[in-house]
DRENPA-3360 file (N, C-alpha, C; in nm, 2 decimals, always signed):
BEGIN
1 = MVTDINVY = +2.16/+3.93/+0.71/+2.01/+3.87/+0.76/+2.03/+3.73/+0.70 ~ +1.91/+3.66/+0.79/+1.92/+3.56/+0.79/+1.78/+3.53/+0.72 ~ +1.71/+3.43/+0.62/+1.59/+3.45/+0.57/+1.55/+3.30/+0.61 ~ +1.45/+3.25/+0.59/+1.40/+3.13/+0.60/+1.34/+3.09/+0.47 ~ +1.34/+3.00/+0.43/+1.32/+2.92/+0.31/+1.23/+2.79/+0.37 ~ +1.08/+2.78/+0.36/+1.00/+2.67/+0.32/+0.97/+2.59/+0.20 ~ +1.01/+2.51/+0.17/+0.97/+2.44/+0.06/+0.92/+2.30/+0.05 ~ +0.83/+2.22/+0.00/+0.78/+2.10/-0.01/+0.87/+2.02/-0.12;
9 = GYASDSRI = +0.90/+1.89/-0.06/+0.97/+1.80/-0.16/+0.87/+1.69/-0.17 ~ +0.90/+1.64/-0.28/+0.79/+1.54/-0.32/+0.85/+1.43/-0.45 ~ +0.84/+1.32/-0.43/+0.93/+1.17/-0.53/+0.77/+1.10/-0.52 ~ +0.81/+1.03/-0.62/+0.67/+0.92/-0.64/+0.72/+0.81/-0.70 ~ +0.68/+0.67/-0.68/+0.72/+0.58/-0.78/+0.57/+0.51/-0.83 ~ +0.59/+0.43/-0.94/+0.46/+0.33/-0.95/+0.54/+0.24/-1.01 ~ +0.50/+0.11/-0.94/+0.51/-0.01/-0.96/+0.39/-0.11/-0.95 ~ +0.39/-0.21/-1.01/+0.28/-0.31/-1.02/+0.27/-0.41/-0.91;
17 = ADRAQLRF = +0.22/-0.37/-0.85/+0.14/-0.47/-0.71/+0.15/-0.61/-0.72 ~ +0.22/-0.66/-0.59/+0.26/-0.80/-0.60/+0.23/-0.90/-0.46 ~ +0.09/-0.86/-0.38/+0.04/-0.83/-0.27/-0.11/-0.86/-0.29 ~ -0.17/-0.91/-0.35/-0.33/-0.94/-0.32/-0.46/-0.98/-0.21 ~ -0.53/-0.84/-0.15/-0.64/-0.90/-0.01/-0.75/-0.95/-0.12 ~ -0.79/-1.08/-0.13/-0.87/-1.17/-0.17/-1.01/-1.14/-0.05 ~ -1.11/-1.09/-0.08/-1.21/-1.13/+0.01/-1.36/-1.14/-0.07 ~ -1.40/-1.25/+0.01/-1.54/-1.27/-0.05/-1.62/-1.31/+0.07;
25 = QVSRWGRE = -1.77/-1.39/+0.01/-1.87/-1.42/+0.11/-1.95/-1.54/+0.06 ~ -1.93/-1.63/+0.19/-2.05/-1.72/+0.17/-2.16/-1.70/+0.18 ~ -2.27/-1.74/+0.14/-2.37/-1.67/+0.23/-2.52/-1.75/+0.15 ~ -2.62/-1.76/+0.24/-2.71/-1.84/+0.23/-2.85/-1.78/+0.28 ~ -2.98/-1.79/+0.21/-3.06/-1.79/+0.26/-3.22/-1.90/+0.27 ~ -3.29/-1.93/+0.37/-3.37/-2.00/+0.34/-3.51/-2.00/+0.40 ~ -3.60/-2.03/+0.41/-3.72/-2.07/+0.54/-3.66/-2.13/+0.64 ~ -3.62/-2.24/+0.70/-3.56/-2.30/+0.82/-3.43/-2.22/+0.80;
33 = WDTTHETV = -3.48/-2.17/+0.96/-3.32/-2.07/+1.00/-3.23/-2.24/+1.00 ~ -3.24/-2.33/+1.11/-3.20/-2.49/+1.13/-3.06/-2.52/+0.98 ~ -3.15/-2.49/+0.92/-3.10/-2.56/+0.77/-2.98/-2.45/+0.71 ~ -3.04/-2.31/+0.72/-3.01/-2.23/+0.65/-2.85/-2.20/+0.70 ~ -2.88/-2.21/+0.81/-2.72/-2.20/+0.93/-2.65/-2.31/+0.93 ~ -2.69/-2.42/+0.90/-2.58/-2.58/+0.87/-2.57/-2.59/+0.75 ~ -2.61/-2.50/+0.64/-2.54/-2.51/+0.49/-2.43/-2.42/+0.48 ~ -2.44/-2.33/+0.55/-2.34/-2.23/+0.58/-2.22/-2.24/+0.63;
41 = KVAIASVM = -2.26/-2.32/+0.74/-2.16/-2.40/+0.84/-2.05/-2.49/+0.72 ~ -2.14/-2.56/+0.69/-2.04/-2.74/+0.60/-1.99/-2.64/+0.53 ~ -2.05/-2.53/+0.45/-2.01/-2.41/+0.35/-1.84/-2.41/+0.41 ~ -1.82/-2.33/+0.46/-1.75/-2.26/+0.52/-1.62/-2.34/+0.58 ~ -1.66/-2.44/+0.64/-1.57/-2.56/+0.68/-1.52/-2.62/+0.61 ~ -1.55/-2.67/+0.48/-1.51/-2.68/+0.32/-1.42/-2.61/+0.25 ~ -1.51/-2.45/+0.30/-1.36/-2.36/+0.19/-1.26/-2.36/+0.28 ~ -1.21/-2.32/+0.43/-1.15/-2.33/+0.52/-1.03/-2.42/+0.49;
49 = EELDRLLL = -1.12/-2.56/+0.45/-0.99/-2.66/+0.47/-0.98/-2.70/+0.34 ~ -1.01/-2.60/+0.24/-0.92/-2.60/+0.09/-0.84/-2.52/+0.08 ~ -0.86/-2.35/+0.12/-0.75/-2.27/+0.15/-0.63/-2.31/+0.28 ~ -0.62/-2.40/+0.34/-0.56/-2.51/+0.43/-0.48/-2.56/+0.35 ~ -0.53/-2.69/+0.31/-0.48/-2.73/+0.18/-0.38/-2.65/+0.08 ~ -0.45/-2.56/+0.05/-0.38/-2.47/-0.08/-0.23/-2.41/+0.00 ~ -0.28/-2.42/+0.12/-0.14/-2.34/+0.20/-0.05/-2.38/+0.21 ~ -0.02/-2.57/+0.20/+0.06/-2.69/+0.24/+0.08/-2.69/+0.13;
57 = DHPRALGE = +0.00/-2.66/-0.02/+0.07/-2.72/-0.14/+0.15/-2.59/-0.18 ~ +0.16/-2.48/-0.16/+0.15/-2.36/-0.20/+0.22/-2.26/-0.11 ~ +0.34/-2.30/+0.01/+0.33/-2.23/+0.14/+0.38/-2.03/+0.13 ~ +0.39/-2.07/-0.01/+0.49/-1.89/-0.08/+0.42/-1.78/-0.12 ~ +0.27/-1.91/-0.15/+0.15/-1.80/-0.23/+0.02/-1.72/-0.14 ~ +0.05/-1.77/-0.03/-0.09/-1.68/+0.02/-0.06/-1.72/+0.20 ~ -0.17/-1.60/+0.26/-0.11/-1.66/+0.35/-0.23/-1.70/+0.42 ~ -0.27/-1.69/+0.55/-0.35/-1.77/+0.70/-0.46/-1.72/+0.64;
65 = PSIAQVCQ = -0.62/-1.75/+0.57/-0.71/-1.73/+0.58/-0.79/-1.66/+0.72 ~ -0.89/-1.57/+0.71/-0.94/-1.57/+0.82/-1.10/-1.53/+0.79 ~ -1.17/-1.60/+0.92/-1.31/-1.47/+0.92/-1.34/-1.36/+0.95 ~ -1.39/-1.31/+0.87/-1.40/-1.11/+0.90/-1.50/-1.13/+0.99 ~ -1.64/-1.15/+0.93/-1.80/-1.11/+0.95/-1.86/-1.19/+0.94 ~ -1.95/-1.20/+1.06/-2.05/-1.32/+1.05/-2.19/-1.25/+1.04 ~ -2.27/-1.25/+0.98/-2.36/-1.18/+0.94/-2.53/-1.30/+0.95 ~ -2.62/-1.23/+1.02/-2.76/-1.32/+1.05/-2.88/-1.22/+1.04;
73 = RSWIDDIG = -2.96/-1.26/+0.95/-3.07/-1.15/+0.94/-3.22/-1.25/+0.94 ~ -3.28/-1.21/+0.94/-3.43/-1.30/+0.96/-3.53/-1.15/+0.88 ~ -3.68/-1.20/+0.82/-3.76/-1.08/+0.77/-3.86/-1.13/+0.75 ~ -3.97/-1.08/+0.72/-4.08/-1.12/+0.68/-4.16/-1.10/+0.62 ~ -4.15/-1.20/+0.42/-4.24/-1.13/+0.34/-4.38/-1.23/+0.29 ~ -4.44/-1.25/+0.21/-4.56/-1.26/+0.11/-4.57/-1.37/+0.19 ~ -4.47/-1.46/+0.18/-4.47/-1.63/+0.27/-4.51/-1.64/+0.33 ~ -4.40/-1.55/+0.39/-4.39/-1.60/+0.60/-4.20/-1.56/+0.63;
81 = VAYSESVD = -4.14/-1.66/+0.71/-4.00/-1.61/+0.80/-3.89/-1.66/+0.72 ~ -3.81/-1.54/+0.68/-3.72/-1.58/+0.57/-3.59/-1.59/+0.69 ~ -3.48/-1.68/+0.67/-3.37/-1.64/+0.72/-3.21/-1.66/+0.63 ~ -3.12/-1.53/+0.67/-2.98/-1.59/+0.59/-2.91/-1.56/+0.68 ~ -2.80/-1.59/+0.65/-2.66/-1.62/+0.68/-2.55/-1.57/+0.62 ~ -2.43/-1.47/+0.63/-2.33/-1.48/+0.54/-2.24/-1.43/+0.60 ~ -2.13/-1.50/+0.57/-1.98/-1.49/+0.62/-1.86/-1.47/+0.57 ~ -1.82/-1.40/+0.57/-1.70/-1.29/+0.50/-1.54/-1.36/+0.52;
89 = VSVSFNDF = -1.47/-1.37/+0.45/-1.36/-1.44/+0.44/-1.25/-1.38/+0.36 ~ -1.14/-1.38/+0.45/-1.01/-1.28/+0.41/-0.89/-1.37/+0.35 ~ -0.86/-1.32/+0.26/-0.69/-1.44/+0.25/-0.61/-1.36/+0.14 ~ -0.46/-1.36/+0.18/-0.38/-1.26/+0.13/-0.27/-1.36/+0.01 ~ -0.31/-1.31/-0.13/-0.21/-1.41/-0.22/-0.11/-1.31/-0.23 ~ +0.00/-1.37/-0.29/+0.12/-1.30/-0.39/+0.15/-1.40/-0.47 ~ +0.07/-1.45/-0.50/+0.11/-1.55/-0.64/-0.05/-1.56/-0.69 ~ -0.04/-1.49/-0.86/-0.19/-1.42/-0.86/-0.24/-1.58/-0.99;
97 = QVMTAWIL = -0.15/-1.64/-0.99/-0.16/-1.80/-1.08/-0.24/-1.84/-0.98 ~ -0.21/-1.88/-0.88/-0.26/-1.98/-0.79/-0.35/-1.93/-0.73 ~ -0.41/-1.79/-0.70/-0.46/-1.67/-0.71/-0.63/-1.78/-0.79 ~ -0.60/-1.72/-0.87/-0.67/-1.72/-1.01/-0.72/-1.85/-1.05 ~ -0.63/-1.97/-1.02/-0.69/-2.09/-1.07/-0.83/-2.13/-0.92 ~ -0.76/-2.10/-0.83/-0.86/-2.14/-0.71/-1.03/-2.08/-0.69 ~ -1.03/-1.91/-0.74/-1.12/-1.84/-0.71/-1.21/-1.88/-0.88 ~ -1.09/-1.96/-0.96/-1.25/-1.98/-1.08/-1.27/-2.11/-1.03;
105 = MQPNDMFR = -1.21/-2.24/-0.94/-1.29/-2.31/-0.92/-1.45/-2.35/-0.81 ~ -1.42/-2.21/-0.76/-1.53/-2.21/-0.61/-1.69/-2.18/-0.70 ~ -1.80/-2.25/-0.64/-1.89/-2.26/-0.64/-1.96/-2.13/-0.64 ~ -2.08/-2.08/-0.73/-2.13/-1.93/-0.75/-2.22/-1.98/-0.67 ~ -2.26/-2.04/-0.65/-2.43/-2.00/-0.59/-2.42/-2.02/-0.45 ~ -2.36/-2.00/-0.37/-2.28/-1.95/-0.20/-2.22/-1.86/-0.21 ~ -2.09/-1.86/-0.33/-1.92/-1.80/-0.29/-2.00/-1.70/-0.42 ~ -1.97/-1.59/-0.31/-1.99/-1.47/-0.42/-1.93/-1.30/-0.35;
113 = NHTIEWSL = -1.95/-1.22/-0.47/-1.91/-1.05/-0.35/-1.77/-1.05/-0.33 ~ -1.71/-1.15/-0.49/-1.52/-1.10/-0.42/-1.52/-0.97/-0.49 ~ -1.38/-0.93/-0.38/-1.33/-0.82/-0.41/-1.20/-0.84/-0.42 ~ -1.09/-0.79/-0.46/-0.95/-0.79/-0.46/-0.89/-0.66/-0.44 ~ -0.78/-0.61/-0.29/-0.73/-0.49/-0.30/-0.61/-0.54/-0.33 ~ -0.57/-0.48/-0.46/-0.37/-0.47/-0.45/-0.32/-0.37/-0.41 ~ -0.20/-0.39/-0.34/-0.12/-0.35/-0.30/+0.01/-0.36/-0.27 ~ +0.10/-0.33/-0.24/+0.25/-0.34/-0.22/+0.27/-0.42/-0.08;
121 = SQSVKDEM = +0.36/-0.54/-0.09/+0.41/-0.58/+0.05/+0.48/-0.51/+0.14 ~ +0.52/-0.53/+0.23/+0.51/-0.49/+0.37/+0.65/-0.44/+0.34 ~ +0.79/-0.59/+0.29/+0.94/-0.53/+0.25/+0.94/-0.41/+0.15 ~ +0.86/-0.46/+0.03/+0.84/-0.38/-0.03/+0.82/-0.21/-0.02 ~ +0.71/-0.21/+0.06/+0.67/-0.05/+0.14/+0.80/+0.01/+0.21 ~ +0.81/-0.06/+0.27/+0.98/-0.01/+0.37/+1.08/+0.05/+0.26 ~ +1.12/-0.06/+0.18/+1.23/+0.00/+0.08/+1.19/+0.12/-0.02 ~ +1.06/+0.16/-0.02/+1.03/+0.24/-0.15/+1.03/+0.36/-0.02;
129 = SIALSVQA = +1.01/+0.40/+0.11/+0.93/+0.46/+0.20/+1.11/+0.51/+0.22 ~ +1.18/+0.45/+0.25/+1.32/+0.49/+0.28/+1.34/+0.58/+0.14 ~ +1.41/+0.51/+0.03/+1.44/+0.60/-0.08/+1.38/+0.72/-0.14 ~ +1.23/+0.68/-0.14/+1.17/+0.81/-0.19/+1.16/+0.95/-0.09 ~ +1.18/+0.93/+0.06/+1.22/+1.04/+0.14/+1.34/+1.07/+0.08 ~ +1.45/+1.01/+0.12/+1.59/+1.06/+0.05/+1.58/+1.14/-0.06 ~ +1.45/+1.13/-0.15/+1.46/+1.15/-0.30/+1.40/+1.28/-0.28 ~ +1.28/+1.31/-0.19/+1.16/+1.41/-0.20/+1.31/+1.52/-0.06;
137 = VRDARRKA = +1.38/+1.47/+0.02/+1.49/+1.60/+0.10/+1.54/+1.62/-0.02 ~ +1.58/+1.55/-0.12/+1.67/+1.63/-0.24/+1.56/+1.72/-0.36 ~ +1.47/+1.66/-0.34/+1.40/+1.80/-0.40/+1.36/+1.93/-0.34 ~ +1.34/+1.89/-0.26/+1.34/+2.00/-0.17/+1.48/+2.11/-0.14 ~ +1.60/+2.02/-0.10/+1.69/+2.13/-0.11/+1.71/+2.19/-0.26 ~ +1.72/+2.08/-0.38/+1.70/+2.17/-0.50/+1.56/+2.28/-0.56 ~ +1.48/+2.27/-0.50/+1.36/+2.37/-0.46/+1.47/+2.52/-0.39 ~ +1.47/+2.51/-0.29/+1.55/+2.59/-0.18/+1.64/+2.62/-0.24;
145 = EIFATAAG = +1.74/+2.61/-0.28/+1.90/+2.67/-0.35/+1.84/+2.73/-0.49 ~ +1.70/+2.67/-0.58/+1.61/+2.77/-0.71/+1.59/+2.92/-0.63 ~ +1.53/+2.87/-0.56/+1.42/+2.98/-0.49/+1.56/+3.15/-0.43 ~ +1.64/+3.06/-0.32/+1.75/+3.12/-0.31/+1.83/+3.20/-0.42 ~ +1.88/+3.13/-0.47/+1.95/+3.17/-0.59/+1.88/+3.30/-0.65 ~ +1.72/+3.30/-0.70/+1.68/+3.39/-0.75/+1.66/+3.49/-0.70 ~ +1.66/+3.46/-0.56/+1.62/+3.61/-0.49/+1.80/+3.67/-0.41 ~ +1.87/+3.61/-0.47/+2.02/+3.65/-0.42/+2.07/+3.62/-0.29;
153 = LTITGMKT = +2.05/+3.48/-0.25/+2.10/+3.44/-0.16/+2.14/+3.32/-0.14 ~ +2.22/+3.28/-0.07/+2.26/+3.14/-0.08/+2.23/+3.07/+0.09 ~ +2.21/+2.93/+0.02/+2.15/+2.82/+0.11/+2.25/+2.82/+0.23 ~ +2.23/+2.82/+0.37/+2.36/+2.83/+0.48/+2.29/+2.71/+0.58 ~ +2.20/+2.62/+0.56/+2.14/+2.47/+0.62/+2.03/+2.52/+0.67 ~ +2.00/+2.37/+0.67/+1.89/+2.31/+0.71/+1.81/+2.35/+0.85 ~ +1.68/+2.39/+0.88/+1.67/+2.43/+1.04/+1.64/+2.34/+1.05 ~ +1.48/+2.31/+1.01/+1.43/+2.19/+1.06/+1.36/+2.07/+0.91;
161 = LDDPYTEE = +1.31/+1.98/+0.97/+1.34/+1.85/+0.83/+1.19/+1.78/+0.87 ~ +1.05/+1.80/+0.87/+0.95/+1.71/+0.87/+0.93/+1.59/+0.85 ~ +0.85/+1.49/+0.89/+0.86/+1.36/+0.94/+0.79/+1.36/+0.77 ~ +0.81/+1.26/+0.69/+0.74/+1.26/+0.50/+0.66/+1.19/+0.55 ~ +0.54/+1.21/+0.44/+0.41/+1.16/+0.47/+0.38/+1.12/+0.35 ~ +0.32/+0.95/+0.38/+0.34/+0.86/+0.25/+0.21/+0.83/+0.21 ~ +0.17/+0.83/+0.10/+0.05/+0.78/+0.00/+0.04/+0.68/-0.12 ~ -0.05/+0.59/-0.07/+0.00/+0.47/-0.15/-0.13/+0.44/-0.20;
169 = SVQTGLLD = -0.20/+0.46/-0.33/-0.28/+0.43/-0.39/-0.33/+0.30/-0.41 ~ -0.46/+0.27/-0.34/-0.54/+0.14/-0.31/-0.60/+0.03/-0.42 ~ -0.58/+0.00/-0.49/-0.69/-0.05/-0.64/-0.76/-0.15/-0.58 ~ -0.89/-0.15/-0.58/-0.99/-0.26/-0.52/-1.08/-0.25/-0.63 ~ -1.12/-0.43/-0.67/-1.22/-0.46/-0.79/-1.29/-0.58/-0.76 ~ -1.42/-0.54/-0.85/-1.52/-0.67/-0.83/-1.48/-0.75/-0.90 ~ -1.53/-0.87/-0.90/-1.51/-0.95/-0.97/-1.65/-1.05/-0.96 ~ -1.67/-1.16/-1.09/-1.77/-1.23/-1.11/-1.72/-1.32/-1.09;
177 = MVDNPGMV = -1.84/-1.42/-1.07/-1.78/-1.61/-1.06/-1.82/-1.63/-1.27 ~ -1.74/-1.75/-1.23/-1.88/-1.82/-1.34/-1.97/-1.84/-1.37 ~ -2.04/-1.87/-1.46/-2.18/-1.88/-1.51/-2.22/-2.04/-1.39 ~ -2.18/-2.13/-1.47/-2.17/-2.28/-1.39/-2.08/-2.27/-1.25 ~ -2.14/-2.34/-1.15/-2.09/-2.37/-0.99/-2.01/-2.51/-1.06 ~ -1.86/-2.42/-0.99/-1.77/-2.54/-1.01/-1.73/-2.59/-1.17 ~ -1.77/-2.52/-1.25/-1.74/-2.60/-1.38/-1.67/-2.46/-1.47 ~ -1.52/-2.52/-1.49/-1.49/-2.44/-1.56/-1.41/-2.51/-1.69;
185 = DDSSSEIV = -1.37/-2.43/-1.79/-1.35/-2.47/-1.95/-1.25/-2.47/-1.93 ~ -1.19/-2.52/-2.01/-0.99/-2.54/-2.02/-0.97/-2.44/-2.07 ~ -1.00/-2.35/-2.12/-0.95/-2.17/-2.12/-0.87/-2.12/-2.03 ~ -0.99/-2.18/-1.93/-0.99/-2.06/-1.76/-0.85/-2.09/-1.74 ~ -0.78/-2.22/-1.82/-0.62/-2.25/-1.69/-0.53/-2.14/-1.71 ~ -0.56/-2.04/-1.86/-0.46/-1.98/-1.92/-0.48/-1.84/-1.86 ~ -0.58/-1.85/-1.81/-0.64/-1.69/-1.69/-0.57/-1.67/-1.60 ~ -0.55/-1.54/-1.61/-0.46/-1.51/-1.47/-0.52/-1.35/-1.41;
193 = IAPTTITT = -0.55/-1.34/-1.35/-0.65/-1.24/-1.26/-0.51/-1.13/-1.26 ~ -0.44/-1.03/-1.31/-0.37/-0.92/-1.32/-0.36/-0.82/-1.25 ~ -0.23/-0.81/-1.18/-0.22/-0.68/-1.07/-0.27/-0.59/-1.13 ~ -0.29/-0.49/-1.01/-0.30/-0.33/-1.10/-0.16/-0.22/-1.06 ~ -0.14/-0.12/-1.10/+0.00/-0.06/-1.10/-0.07/+0.04/-0.95 ~ +0.06/-0.01/-0.86/+0.03/+0.10/-0.77/+0.14/+0.19/-0.73 ~ +0.11/+0.33/-0.69/+0.13/+0.46/-0.75/+0.18/+0.45/-0.60 ~ +0.29/+0.54/-0.53/+0.34/+0.53/-0.43/+0.37/+0.69/-0.36;
201 = EVRIVAHF = +0.35/+0.80/-0.30/+0.40/+0.93/-0.33/+0.44/+1.00/-0.19 ~ +0.58/+1.00/-0.19/+0.61/+1.12/-0.03/+0.64/+1.24/-0.06 ~ +0.58/+1.32/+0.06/+0.59/+1.45/+0.04/+0.65/+1.51/+0.20 ~ +0.77/+1.59/+0.19/+0.78/+1.61/+0.37/+0.84/+1.82/+0.28 ~ +0.83/+1.83/+0.43/+0.86/+1.99/+0.41/+0.93/+2.03/+0.49 ~ +1.06/+2.13/+0.44/+1.21/+2.16/+0.50/+1.21/+2.31/+0.54 ~ +1.28/+2.33/+0.63/+1.31/+2.48/+0.62/+1.44/+2.47/+0.65 ~ +1.49/+2.60/+0.54/+1.62/+2.62/+0.53/+1.63/+2.73/+0.56;
209 = SAEPESEH = +1.75/+2.80/+0.61/+1.80/+2.96/+0.66/+1.91/+2.97/+0.51 ~ +1.91/+3.12/+0.49/+1.94/+3.14/+0.40/+2.03/+3.31/+0.39 ~ +2.13/+3.32/+0.35/+2.15/+3.48/+0.38/+2.21/+3.57/+0.23 ~ +2.23/+3.66/+0.25/+2.28/+3.71/+0.11/+2.43/+3.70/+0.05 ~ +2.42/+3.64/-0.05/+2.53/+3.63/-0.12/+2.67/+3.67/-0.06 ~ +2.69/+3.85/+0.00/+2.79/+3.86/+0.02/+2.86/+3.86/+0.18 ~ +2.69/+3.90/+0.28/+2.74/+3.86/+0.38/+2.79/+3.69/+0.41 ~ +2.75/+3.60/+0.33/+2.81/+3.46/+0.34/+2.93/+3.40/+0.25;
217 = TAYTQSAQ = +2.98/+3.52/+0.21/+3.09/+3.53/+0.14/+3.21/+3.59/+0.27 ~ +3.17/+3.68/+0.29/+3.22/+3.77/+0.41/+3.26/+3.65/+0.55 ~ +3.09/+3.60/+0.62/+3.15/+3.49/+0.74/+3.30/+3.37/+0.66 ~ +3.20/+3.34/+0.55/+3.35/+3.22/+0.54/+3.50/+3.25/+0.49 ~ +3.49/+3.37/+0.45/+3.63/+3.43/+0.46/+3.69/+3.46/+0.61 ~ +3.61/+3.45/+0.72/+3.67/+3.50/+0.79/+3.69/+3.45/+0.89 ~ +3.59/+3.30/+0.89/+3.65/+3.15/+0.93/+3.71/+3.12/+0.89 ~ +3.78/+3.12/+0.79/+3.90/+3.09/+0.68/+4.01/+3.14/+0.74;
225 = FAQAHRPG = +4.02/+3.32/+0.75/+4.11/+3.33/+0.84/+4.16/+3.27/+0.97 ~ +4.03/+3.30/+1.07/+4.04/+3.28/+1.20/+4.15/+3.08/+1.19 ~ +4.08/+3.04/+1.10/+4.14/+2.87/+1.09/+4.29/+2.86/+1.08 ~ +4.33/+2.96/+0.99/+4.43/+2.96/+0.92/+4.59/+3.03/+1.03 ~ +4.50/+3.14/+1.14/+4.58/+3.19/+1.21/+4.61/+3.10/+1.34 ~ +4.52/+3.00/+1.41/+4.48/+3.02/+1.52/+4.67/+2.93/+1.51 ~ +4.73/+2.90/+1.66/+4.81/+2.86/+1.69/+4.87/+2.70/+1.63 ~ +5.02/+2.73/+1.53/+5.01/+2.58/+1.45/+4.96/+2.57/+1.34;
233 = ASFFDS = +4.85/+2.67/+1.25/+4.82/+2.63/+1.14/+4.86/+2.73/+1.04 ~ +4.78/+2.64/+0.91/+4.87/+2.76/+0.83/+4.70/+2.78/+0.72 ~ +4.69/+2.91/+0.61/+4.57/+2.94/+0.57/+4.57/+2.79/+0.49 ~ +4.66/+2.77/+0.42/+4.64/+2.62/+0.37/+4.53/+2.55/+0.41 ~ +4.53/+2.47/+0.53/+4.45/+2.39/+0.65/+4.30/+2.41/+0.59 ~ +4.26/+2.54/+0.56/+4.09/+2.57/+0.53/+4.08/+2.53/+0.41;
% end
């Protein structure tokens, strides 16, 4: 009699992030809409030019910057009408020394709300996914064999194998700017914003078939006998 054994396979890996997605906001508010808008427009142009120059100087350190969102608001307070405009910018870094130096040189009167999302680069993810999937399958096989042995059965084959499920821990942090806009003391050059550890987990569901040891042994011996007695064959061929 064939018995189905369904098990979960699991594998994990932890390593330091090699990629950082930096998100920040350039914003301003004021009483005159035109002035507020123009101030933000000039600031954004300056920031994007800086990032372009940084990309030219360190082509392997970062990716192309992009504007993720523009938000404009107006409200009325005790004084009168007020306006605000904010622009969200996103850029990825894989050189954290370059990223740190650039962040610390930015003025904090308009340049704020930093967040960094640490992750693994796509090439590392692809490599890990394959390696961990293989480990998860082996883990599933090991568990199935343990359960089969405990039940007096022998694994005879794998019936189905589900697609692996991969989960990566994403670490996000908030950064505070230095107190004086654009002013960094000499010690800051030794500061590096350190990446966090990223854990990747792979889970897989495997379905095995198993038979009682006696039935499996009898089937194997029968197959060997048939192999040995085919025309021109020897028992030792099996």
